[in-house]
N, C-alpha and C positions, 0 to 999 in steps of 0.2 A: 610203602605202597608197592614196591617191586616184589618184596617178599610175599605180601598178601596175594598179589596176582599169581605168583608162582605156586602158592599153596592151593589156590582155587583151580589151577591147571593140573594139580595132582603131583607136583614135583616132590619126591620123597625127602630130598635134602631140605627144601624150604619148609616142609611140614614138620621137620624136627626142630626148627628154630622157634624157641619160646619168646625170646626178647633180644633186642639189640640195643646196646648203649654205647654209641660211638664216642660220646663225650668222655667216657672212662675206658674205652677200648675193650669192652666186655661183650660177650655173646653167651646166651643161655640156651642150651639144647636139651630136649627131652629125648633120651636114647634108651633103647632096650638092649639087653645082652643078646647078641645073635647066637651065642652058644649056650645060653641059659636054658635050664630045664623048664618046660612049659608047665609041668605039674610037680608038686611036692608030694609027700606021703599022704596028705589029707585030701588030695584031689583038687586043691585050689590053685589057681594060676599064681606063680611067684615071679613072673617076668614082667612086672609093672615097669613103666618108664621111669628113669632116674634123671633128675635135673643135673646137668653138667655145666659148670661155669668155665668158660674159656677166656683167657686174657690174650687178646690179639697181639699184645706187645711181647709175649713170651714165645719160646719155641714149643713145639709139640712135646718134647721131652719134659720141659719145665712145667707145662700144663698137666702132664700125666702124674706128677708127684702128688 
């Protein structure tokens, strides 16, 4: 509920959250590469959002592996 309210308010962090599963300590985010190239050689956008699963019980380093 809180995340949905924040999404409606335009919060960019909340808008990146796809799902939250507190029972298994997981969070799914839809993120884009901020340094990604907007266009490839064919002219089509290649910077589509990627689903990232984050285990809240792990460190940032462990989640990055």
